[in-house]
FIKE-411675 format. One record per residue: residue in three letters; x, y, z of N, C-alpha, C in turn. Coordinates in steps of 0.02 Angstrom, whole numbers, plus 50000, padded with zeros to 5 digits. Last residue first. Example, Ala and Ser with C-alpha at 12.3 -4.5 7.8 and 13.67 -1.06 7.14 Angstrom:
2
Ser506424988850354506844994750357506455000250394;Ala506604971650390506154977550390506604983550390;
//
This chain:
272
Unk498254923250325497664924050372497104921950341;Unk499324922850212499244916850239498734917550308;Unk499244936150150499194929050090499144921750144;Unk499294944550239498724945250175498734936450159;Unk500434942650290499864939450350499084940250291;Unk501264945150186501374940550215500674938250263;Unk500964959050168500824953950127500784948050140;Unk501594964650292500844964050277500614959550218;Unk502784960850274502324958150333501634960150317;Unk503314968850194503484962650167502924957950222;Unk502794981950211502624979650155502664972250170;Unk503774983850284503244983850323502814980650272;Unk505094980950236504904976750261504114976750302;Unk504814996750147504804987750122504604981550150;Unk505015003750250504315004350211504374994750160;Unk506475001450273505775001250329504994998950298;Unk507035005150162506984998850185506434995550241;Unk506605020950138506405014650105506425009650122;Unk507225023250269506635023550258506265021350205;Unk508485020550235508215016150311507435018850290;Unk508945029950130508905022450114508515018050192;Unk508565041350197508115039050125508105031550140;Unk508685046450348509075042550296508695040050238;Unk507805051250425508045056550397508585051850344;Unk507445039450509506975045650453507315050450428;Unk508305028450561508355034350558507915036950495;Unk507115013850627507795017850567507795025150607;Unk506805005150740506825011050732507365015450683;Unk505834993950667505654996350713505995006650718;Unk507024989150568506124988650543506004993550596;Unk508084988950638507824995050589507204995050564;Unk508614980250702508204984250748508054990150672;Unk510184978950605509854976550671509404982150698;Unk510234990550478510604984950542510154983050580;Unk510644991050296510364994650360510504986650407;Unk511224987650172511274992650198510854996850275;Unk509954975050135510504977750130510554984650150;Unk508864960250193508894968950177509654972150184;Unk508304944750143508934950750169508964959350155;Unk506984937350158506994941650118507774945950179;Unk505734923950126506494924250183506814931650135;Unk504514916050161504654921550137505144922150159;Unk503514898650149503974904450194504264910150145;Unk502854882050178502754891350156503354895450184;Unk503954870450178503454873050222503274881450175;Unk504584854450161504054860150121503404862750143;Unk505684854250225504934851650259504414853750213;Unk506564861250140506564851450157505894851350202;Unk506154873550150506324869150103505904860250105;Unk506684877550274506004877350256505864874450207;Unk508074874650273507514869150336506874870150288;Unk508474883150170508584876050158508024871450214;Unk508174895350255507794893050202507924887450168;Unk509014895150342508414894650356508044890950297;Unk510184897050268510034890050301509354888850328;Unk509964910650244510104905150191509904898050219;Unk510014915650383509344917450315509554910550269;Unk511254912850420510604909450455510174908450439;Unk511964921850326512114914350304511554911750366;Unk511414934850370511174931650291511374924150293;Unk511214933550539511344934950479511244929850431;Unk510754938550680510344932450641510574933950569;Unk511474946150764511064941250777510704937050771;Unk512414952450669512654948850694512134944650745;Unk511754958350508511634957550576511954953950609;Unk512164961250366512714961150422512584961050506;Unk510794961150311511354955750280511874957550351;Unk509274959950414509854963250407510374960350364;Unk507844949350394508394950850414508834955850392;Unk506474943650389506624949050367507074950950400;Unk505514928450381505884933350386506074939050363;Unk503874917950397504244923950356504734925750409;Unk503174903650370503624909650421503864912550367;Unk501734891150406502064895650382502484903550385;Unk502394880950565501854881950511502174889550464;Unk503394874050621502894869850577502294872850538;Unk504784876050681504214880350654503974873650623;Unk506044869950723505354867350758504744871150752;Unk506984874950643506854867550635506094866650670;Unk507174885650724507044887650683506864879250641;Unk507854880550840507104884150852506914885950809;Unk509024872850798508294869050830507904874150821;Unk510144880150752509484880350697509044877850744;Unk509974892050855509894891750793510294884650774;Unk508934901650948509474892850977509654892950908;Unk509064919650952508814911850918509104907950933;Unk509484933450977509424925551043509014920451031;Unk508274941350867508824941850912508814932850961;Unk507604944550701507534940650759508184940550814;Unk507004952750623507634953750640507914950850717;Unk505444948350623505864955950595506664953650632;Unk504774934950572505124935350637505674942250580;Unk502864928750588503404932850530504064935450593;Unk501744916150553502184920750598502724923150554;Unk499984907250557500644909050539501154916250591;Unk499194903750663499134900150590499804902050556;Unk499084896850835499234902150789499144900050706;Unk498744888350913498214893950908498434897450830;Unk499814878650917499194876550884498534881150871;Unk501314883150875500644884250925500164882850892;Unk502434884050793502064877850791501524876150852;Unk502964895550818502854894350760502704886350760;Unk503144903150941502544900650948502484897750864;Unk504824903950922504294899150981503714896250952;Unk504564912650812504924908850805504744903050854;Unk504144924650924503704922250876504034915350836;Unk505224925251020504484922851039503964920250975;Unk506164931250933506504924450946505564920450968;Unk505424942750910505614940750847505844932550854;Unk505664949251016505014947551009505004942250947;Unk507074953250999506844948351061506054947351068;Unk506474957450842507314958950905507104952150963;Unk504834956150859505534960250834506064958050878;Unk503604946650767503944947950822504564951150799;Unk502004943350733502534945450720502864948750781;Unk500694931750695501164933250752501664935750729;Unk498824929650647499554929950643500014931750707;Unk497524919050682498004922650724498744923050683;Unk495794920450612496584915350612497134921350654;Unk494874927450716494864922050673495474920050679;Unk493934934850860494394932550837494444927950784;Unk492624935550933492594938950840493394935950809;Unk493254939551070492604937351035492654939150952;Unk494194931251147494264938051115493784937151074;Unk494284916851203494214921151251493674926951214;Unk495214907351135494864905651172494234910151203;Unk496264916451112496074914851039495224911151078;Unk496854922451230496604927651166496214923151122;Unk497374909951295496594914451324496314919651268;Unk498274907751217497934902751218497284906951231;Unk499014920351215499054917451157498384913251163;Unk499494920751366498914925651329498624921851256;Unk500054906751375499524908951411499154914351381;Unk501374910451308500754902851290499944903851320;Unk501994922351375501844921451315501104915151293;Unk501954917451480501664922251481501284921451423;Unk502904906651474502294903451515501624910351515;Unk503984914551453503554909451386502904907551414;Unk504434922151559504114925151498503684921751436;Unk505214914451640504694917751666504354920951589;Unk506224905751572505544903451620505014908051656;Unk506774916451477506354912551481505754909051496;Unk506754932151581507084925451514506544919251536;Unk506604942151596505944942151567506624935751526;Unk507944946451694506934947751720506464944851704;Unk508794948451575508504944151647508084941751670;Unk508504958651514508384951151469508484946751531;Unk508504968551584507904967351576507914959151555;Unk509994967651609509504966851663508864965051659;Unk510284973151459510704965051525510084963551589;Unk509834984551460509604979351438509684974551455;Unk510524990851562509804991651578509734983951528;Unk511754990751525511844987951558510924987651597;Unk511694994951380511864987551379511714984351455;Unk511465010451413510865005351373510954999051405;Unk512605015251465511945013251513511205009951466;Unk513425012851366513695006751436513015007151478;Unk512875021451263512805013351269513035010651336;Unk513185032951361512435032351325512475023551319;Unk514565035551354514195032051450513395029751409;Unk514735035951226514995027651244514645027151330;Unk514255049251181513915040951149514115033051207;Unk514885057051267514465055251275514145050351254;Unk516255054451203516065051351282515435049951302;Unk516045059051090516145052051097516185048751160;Unk514525070651086515265070151104515585060451080;Unk513255071050965513445069051035514295067251028;Unk512695073150835512955079450853513325078050935;Unk512315060750801513065060850753513245068550799;Unk511235060050844511525054650895512385058950866;Unk509625067350878510245069050839511025065150864;Unk508865061550962508605064850904509425064550844;Unk509235045851042509535054551030509085056250953;Unk509035033751110508645035151047508755040851039;Unk509465032451232509545025651195509515029351130;Unk509095044551312509985040451282510105036451243;Unk507825041551307507985047451268509065046951248;Unk507825031851371507545030051302507835036751279;Unk508055034951511508445030851472508405029651387;Unk506945043451530507725045851524508035040751483;Unk506045035051526505995038651467506805041551456;Unk506335016751559506215023451576506185029151540;Unk505525001551476506115007951475506165013151502;Unk504584992351609504574997951537505185000651539;Unk503624983651676504294984951675504394986651601;Unk502264977251640502454984451694503194984751675;Unk502634964951575501914964851647502324970751678;Unk503144961651448503364962551518503384963751567;Unk502124962251366502564956551375502904954951449;Unk500644967651329501414970651385501814964451399;Unk500164963051159500224965051228500934965251274;Unk499454970651047500264971451055500094970551130;Unk498554965950896498614967550965499204967850999;Unk497544972250774498194972550784498404973350885;Unk496874967650622496604968550702497184967450727;Unk496974973850463497004968150521496934971650586;Unk497174983350339496414978850376496494971250441;Unk498084993950357498144989650298497444983950319;Unk498025000550479497685003150432497534997050361;Unk498844989350557497864990550562497614992850513;Unk500154991450525499724986250523498964986050498;Unk500095005450584500155003550497499954998050485;Unk499905003850727499605006350679499415007350600;Unk501094996150736500474991450734500024996450705;Unk501875006750714501855003550660501474997550680;Unk501475015150823501365019950760501295013150703;Unk502055006950937501215008350923501225011650862;Unk503335006750892503084998350902502265001350893;Unk503855021050946503805018050857503725010450850;Unk503475022551063502865024751002502965020850958;Unk503255010551183503795012551148503355015651082;Unk502345000951270502355008051263502575012551226;Unk502764989151255502244989451234502004996151231;Unk504814987451229503904987651245503534990451217;Unk506144988851185505884992851227505114995251244;Unk506294974951149506514976251236506354983951224;Unk504934972051041505574971751059505614975351138;Unk503444964451045503874968651045504544969251060;Unk502214955150936502814955351008503394958251002;Unk500454956750898501364960350889501664958450974;Unk499574947950812499794947150879500584951550886;Unk498344950850695499034952550713499174951050768;Unk496854944050626497214946250695497924946150680;Unk495544944750542496344941150535496554947150589;Unk494384946150603494614940750555495134940550550;Unk493964956750642494494953050722494534947050660;Unk493434974150593493464966450595494074962950615;Unk493404985650580493204985350657493294976650674;Unk493504993250464492924987650467492704988050522;Unk494804999950489494245001250474493684998350490;Unk495604989350626495684992050539495204995350543;Unk496214993550783495774991750731496104994650668;Unk497274990950904497174996050849496784991250806;Unk498014992351069497594989251010497294993050983;Unk499044986751193498944990351137498434988851094;Unk498574979551348498864977551275498744982951230;Unk498974969151499498914976251456498874977051373;Unk498344954151518498944957851509498624963651494;Unk497614942351567497954946251613498464953051581;Unk496374946951451496624943451498496974943751546;Unk496804961051399496414959351381496914952451417;Unk496104978851424496594974351450496234968051416;Unk496894991651325496384986651357496734981351385;Unk497135006751237497605002451278497084999451326;Unk497045011351072496975012751150497195006051171;Unk497735019450926497425013350931497235012851031;Unk498235030150842497625029850826497175023650883;Unk499615041950874499415032750879498695034550874;Unk500525052150793499905052250836499675045650827;Unk502485053850786501625054150751501115053650822;Unk504325051750756503595055650808503055055250760;Unk505375039050818504895042050775504445047850811;Unk507005037850912506465038250930505715040050856;Unk508065026050848507935032850835507095032450847;Unk509565017750902509055018550857508715024750855;Unk510035002851004510105011050982509535010750933;Unk509954989551071509974996751110509975003751092;Unk510394981650968509784979551002509604986451050;Unk511494986250922510804988650890510314988950914;Unk512624978451016512444987851010511694989750977;Unk511684964851059512094967951021511954975951016;Unk511404949651152511244955851156511914960651128;Unk511744936751165511104939251212510974945551189;Unk511954924651050512364931551056511614935851094;Unk512304907851067511864912451065512184918451079;Unk513114896750951513394899651015512814907051021;Unk512294883850872512514888450875512794893850931;Unk511834867450900511684875350892512174880550887;Unk512074853850821512274857250848512004863750855;Unk510864844150696511544847750721511694852150757;Unk510804826050752510634832050783510984837350754;Unk510924813150649511344816850695510994824450683;
//
C-alpha cells in the first residue's frame, strides 16, 4: 500500500527572510535555449562537470545566488543558473524589505509590515510559477541544454528552497547524473522523494518546517531501501534558507553556510 503524502506547506517565514550579501560576481549573463542564464566558468573553462543551479524565489539576479554559483565554479564546475521565472523578479525595493542589513534595528511594526509584504508577494509569485507553468520550462531547458550546449558532460542539479523541490523532480531525469536538495520546500512527501532514482544529496536545517529532521531520516530510509547513493545531513542552529541567505555577521551561521557549500561541492565531485 502506498504511503499517503503529508500536507504540503506552501510558504514559511524563512522563505522570505534572510540577509543580502555583498561581493563582486565574476560570471556573465547568456541566453541558453529559451532562457536567460547566469553562467560561471571554472578556471579551466571546461564544461565536463556541469551544475545546473535552480534558484530560490529570489530568482536568478539575486546576488547571493550568483555569488554561490561563482563559489561552485571556482571549485571546478561549469555552473548555469537559468531564469526559471522568465523575467519575473523580486523588485529591488521589496528585496530591501525582505533582507534588511540590520533587521534587529527595525521596530516590531516595521518588521510586521515587511513580513506581510513579503508573504503577499511570495504567495503571488508561487501561484504565477506553479507546477503547470514551471515544470515544462525546467524539463525543456534540461533537455535542450544537454542536447545543444557544446562540450557539456555530466550534469548535476542543485536546488534551493523552491528550486530544491524541482531538483528532486529532476532526480529521475534521463539527462541528469545526480541531484542535491538544499532545504527544499513544498515537497510532496514522501512520494516525490520515492521517485528519485539518481544519486541524491540533501542538506537541511534541524527545525525547518518545510523539510524537518524527521523527513531527512525517512528519506535516508527510502534511499537505503532503494540502494541509492546518498548524502543526507541535518545542520543545527540554522533556519530554512541559510545556505543562501545566512547572516554573515553570525559566526555559527557562516560556518554552517560554508559546511553545506562544501557538502554540495564534495557531492558533485564524487558523482559527476
